[in-house]
N, C-alpha and C positions, 0 to 999 in steps of 0.2 A: 285631826288630820290634817299634815301638810298638800297641800294641793298639788299638781304633778307639774313638771316639766313646761309644758306647755301651757298652762297659768302662769309659771313666774315669766315667761317671756311675751308676754300677751302684749306690757308696754312700749318692748321692743318693733313687736310686729305689727301692734296698731288690732288685731283682732286674731283671737284663737280659729282655731279649725270648730269648736264646738260654738262659739258663741255666733258662729258666722252659718250654721244649720238651723240657729234658730227665729233668727231672724227677717219674719215673715214679711212684718210691711215694707222693712226697706228695699227687698228685693222688690216686691210686686210695683214697687215706684219708680226702683229702677230698668225693669225689664217685664215682660210677657214667658211667664214658662210655657212650653208645648207639654201638652196630655201627653203621658208615657208612654200612651199604645201608640201615639202618631208619630212617636223616634224608632219603638222598639219591640212593639206588639203587646201581645197579651202578658202580663206580669214582669216584663222588662223595666230594671231599672239601672238608669246610667250611670258608670263608675263614681261618677264624681255627686251624687245623690246615697251613695252605700250607706250606713255606719258601721262601727267598729264594734261589731260586737264582741261581747266576754260570758259563755253560758257556765251558770255557776249547779253543778247540780245534771247527770248528763243522761242517768238513767231511770227507766218507768216514764215517766208522767214528764220530765225534766229531757228526755228521748225525742219525746211530739215538741215542746216550748222550743228546743235547738233547732227543729227540723223546720221551725214557722219563720226559720231567723236563713232560708237558705237563699233569698235572694237580698242579702245584705252582707259584707263580709266579715264572716264568721274567724275574726284573730287567736282565741284564745280559750280553750275549757278547762274545767275543772273536776275533781270528782275523789272523792276520798277512796272509790270504791273502782279499782281501776276494770275488773269484768263486767260490771252493771254499765260501766261507759261505753264499751267496746263500738259498738254499733254506729257510736254521734262518732268517733273518734278516725269509725271508715271511714264516714259522709266527711268532716273536714279532716282529711289529710295534710295540711299545711294548719294547722291551725296549730300552737303551742300549748301542749299540757300541762296541767300539775294536779297536786293533790291537797294544796292550803291555797285557799281562795284570798289568805293576805300576802303570800308572795305572787299571785298574778296581781293585786290590786299594785302589788310596793313596783310588778318591771314592769306592766302593759300601760304607759303611762297613756296611749293611744286610742284606747276605749273608750269610747261614748255610750255606752250603754249595755250593762246586764238583765240576764234573765235569772234567777235564781227560782232553784225547782227540790231544793233538799227538804230532809223534815223540817215540820213547823217549828222547835227548839230551835234553828239555826236562821229562821227566815229575818228575823231583825238586827242581831251581831253582823251579819254581811250585807244585807240592804244600809245601814248604819253608816258602816264602814264607804260603801260605796257613794252615798248622797253625800259623804263628807269633802268626797275627792270631785262633785261636781256632774258624777254618772247619772243617767236617768236608771231607771231601773223599773224590770218588771216581776214581780214576787207572786207567785204560786198562792193559790187560799190554802187554809186563809194567812191572813197579811202576818200576823203576830200569834206568839203562843201565850201572850200576859197582856191584860189592858193597859200597863207601864207599856209596854213594849210598842201598841197601837199609839198610842200619845206620842211618844216619843220621834216615831218614824213620820209623823204627819206636821210635824210640828219643823223634823229635819229637813221632810221636803219642800215646805213654805221657806225656809229659810235659804235653802239652796238653790232655789227654782229650778228645780228638775221636773222634769216630765215623769210620770209614773202612773200602773197600773194594777191593779190587782187580779191574778188569775181567774174570777169568774166569769165562765166564759159565756154562759146565757145570757150575760147582763148587755150583750153585743150583740140579743137573737132578737129574732122578729116578732114572737112571741108577749119578750118585755115587754117590746113598746105599744103593741095592742093593750097590752094588760092595763099601763100606763095612761094609753089615749083613752082606753072603754071607762076606765076610771073617774078620768076627771072631768069626760063628758057626761059624767050620772047617768050609767048605764047600771046601776045597782044602788043607785042613792047613793046617803052617807054610808063611809063601810065602820060597821063597829068593832067587828070581831075575822080574827083572819085563825083557821085550823092548818097545821104544817107538818108534814111527818115524814119519814124516811126509812127502808128496810134495815141504814145502817145503824150497828155494826158487821160487820162482812167477815171480820179479822176478830180473836180472840179480846175478851173483855172479861173484867168482873174475875178475874186469878191471880192466883204468890207468883210472887217474882222466881225464875228458875234458879236450884239449889248446883246442876251441875255447870261447871264451865269446860264447855269445851275448847280444841285447839282455837286459837285464831287463825283464821284464813290471812295469808301472804302478801293477798293482793287489796287489802281494808286498811286504811289506815283509820283505827279504830279510836284513838284520842283524838284525832280528827271530826270523826265522827259525836262523837260527845259534845266534843266543843264546850257550850257555855250550861250542860249540862250534869248533874252529880256523875261520879265517876261510878260505874260499875263494872263488871265482867262480861267480853262477849258474848252471846250467846242469838241463833239464828231468830228468840222470838222477837227481839230486837228489830234487827234489819235480814233481809230488805224492807219487809212486807206489812210486819205487824206491829211499827212502832207507835201506829193513829192509837191505839189500844193505851199507850200506858202514862199514863200523869207528867215525867219527865220529858215526853217527846211528842206527843202528839195531844192535838186538841177531842178525842172521843168522835163519835157521830154526830153530834152539834159541831164542831167545828169543822169538820169534814164536806158534810152536806148542805148546814145552814148557809154557806157561802153564795150555794146558789139559790137553794129555794127560800132563805128570807130576804134574801137578795128583791126580788117582785115585789112584792109586800110592803117593803124597805124603802125602796125606790118612788112605788106608786103615788105612797100615801104621804111621802117628805116625812119620813119618822125622824126621827134624833134621839137623844138617848132617851131610853128609859124609866119613869120613875118608882118601880116596882118590880121587884124578881121574886117567883117562888118557886121552887123544883121538887118533884116527888123521886124517886128511883128506887132499882131492886138494889139488894146488896153490894156493897165492893169494897174498895179496900184502898190503902194509902199508895197502893202501885198501880192498879192499871182502873179505867173508868166503869159505870154499871153497864150491866148485860141491855136496859132499856132506862127511860129516863121520862120526863114529862116538866118542860117549862114552861112559866106566864109570865108574861111582862107584859105591864100596861106604859101607853104613851099618854102625855097631857096632850091635849086641846094644841094645837098652832097652826098660827093662820088662818084660823076661822076652820079648819080641820075640828070634827071632835075626839074624843078620846080615845082611842083606841087599845083593845086587847089582843095579844098574838100569843097563840099556846101552839109549841111544840113535841112532836111526842117521835120516838125511835125505838128500836129493837124491838121490833113488832106490834107494838102497841099502834093501836087509829082511834080517830075523832068519832063522835058518833057520826053515823051514817047520817044523812039529810033526809027526809020525808019522801023530800020531790027528788029526789035523784031514783031514775026510773032503776026499776027491779034487774040486777044482774048486769048492771054497770058499774067499771071500774073505777075506784077512787083514783082520783092523778095525784098532788102532792100536794095541792093548799088549795083552801075554800076560802072564798070572802065570803065574809054576811053581812049586805045593808040593807038598808031600809026601805028597799024597793026591787032588790033580788038577792041572789047569787053569783058568784063567777068562783072556776076551777081550772086549774090548769097543772101540767105534769113539772115532773123537774125543769131546771132552767130554764123556768115561764112557759115551757114548749104548748099549744094546743090549749088555749084559752077557748074556752066555749061558759056561755051562760048556762045555767044549771034551772029548774031540767029544759031539755033540747026545745021544745016548742016555744019558750023565751028566745031562743037565739033564734031560730027561725025567723022569727017577729022580728029579732032585734037591726035595727040600720047602723051598719056602720060609720061610726064619724070618721070625718077627714083624718089622715097621716100626718101629723102636725111637729113628731119628732124626727130630728135627723137620723136615717139610716146606718149604718153601722159596719163599713168594711167588713168585719173580723176582729177579735180582740185583740190579735197580736196586730193586724193592718195599725187600725185606730191608733195605737201607741206609739209603734213607727212612724206614721205621718202626720201626728202631733208635734214627736220628735225634730222631725222635719220641718215644719211649718210654724213652730212654737206656739202650738194651741193647746190644748188640754185633753188628757182623756175621758171618758165618760166613769169610769170605775177607777178616779185615780183616789192616791191616799187620803185626801180630804173627804169624799166618800168614804171610802172603803175602809178606812180605821175606825170609821163611827159603827158600821156595819158590823165589824170583826169586835170592839168594844163589846158590843147587843152580845153579840154569840159568848163571847167569855165572859160577861157576866151573868148566862144561865150557866157555865161551870163553875164557876164560884157560888153560885146558889145550890148547886148537887153537891157539892162538900158541905152544905152548911145546911143541909139539909132538916139532919138531926134536930139541929136548935127549934125547928115549925116554926121559925119567922118569916115572914113575907121583909124581904130586904129591900129598905127605902134608898136610893140612890139620888146622889143629888150631880147629874151630866158634868155642869158648870166646874165643879169644882171637882170633880172624877173620883168621888168618894161616897162608902155608906156610910148615911146618920143614923141610925140605929143599931148598927152591929160592928161594932172597933174590930173583932177578933176576923170578920169575912173582909175588913180592908188589907189586913195582910196577907191577903188571897190575889190581890191585884198587880202581884211581882210575885216575886223570886228570889234567891240569890245565885249571886253570880260568883264561879273558880274566879281565884285569882288570874288574871288575863285578860276574860272576857267580861270584864262589866260592860255595860253598857255605858 
């Protein structure tokens, strides 16, 4: 895509606004920046420090993402549904509104960064378009709809040297850091196996495509909502809430909550790509994900860490209850089985505890060795301004997303009753060509990646 006018004039002006924002080393050498709290109180951001932000998808979770940008200069908003985005538009009355992100990117040349909070199937096409213009991006989880898209975004972020972040907010939490520090300190020995689970889906799955064709609301641009998905008529079964359960639009329970729950073991155990994936599930069709599923990944030895098996359960299925978990004590969302003990935590890495509780009471907490995050949004914004990296940038989050989506491929292949073997370096299955076809999808004309 063509660079914006700011980039075209770079040679004439010597430095662009965007490149100035990122040059921390040069700025530090030239002068000392006073802490913002000295200048104007907690939460104060000097006008010269503010980024020009565009928010794509401003209803639902997008409302929260846009609200988090309130200390920046929100110049543009975009949503295909004028009603869903009404509250955000009221919050930022001076921001220009669009229903087409492509028009926004074409007209808003001064935008530094974007939040992208649309359904899963449109994440990648919007993010890639912005990255190719040199824009920094914050993309809601899961990062992409397919494995191909995850790799494409990781490559683009590196090539265009932009600051990226996936919206798995637990990654910025205290619990996630404690889990990392405890495991690194050997609190439970060598981790051999991890069991994870969620109560999702909380939307319909295992259902057929609706037959009726209701009237299209006049406030919804349906063709833009579909974007790179195959055409189908509008139905409230898809928008605004239940799109997660449809193969064409969402990534199911695994894509929704895996970005939060699998994130902790993926980070703490320094995992890369799995070498095998296998799945079982309830019945499903070519329209929606199953009501429940179990997915198992194995990861090879890495840097002295032993091989690890991770098992995922959803739709009301639960792993075996540890014998030493006290009677009546509620299961969290993740249990690590080590050679010297067990560790359990809730969603997002919250409330980590060794089990049984007597082990926790005898535990000597290790030093805090991982820098604490100011918050998932704040660290992304600060990284843009300081020319640094965020902790769940695309180099990391694309691999996590790929791992989750490989689980969905395995679900689709469950009838083959085969353990899929995966070559992470090449990004392909080595024992099932049919499965490789599911690593990407067909794009309608005009929506190609």
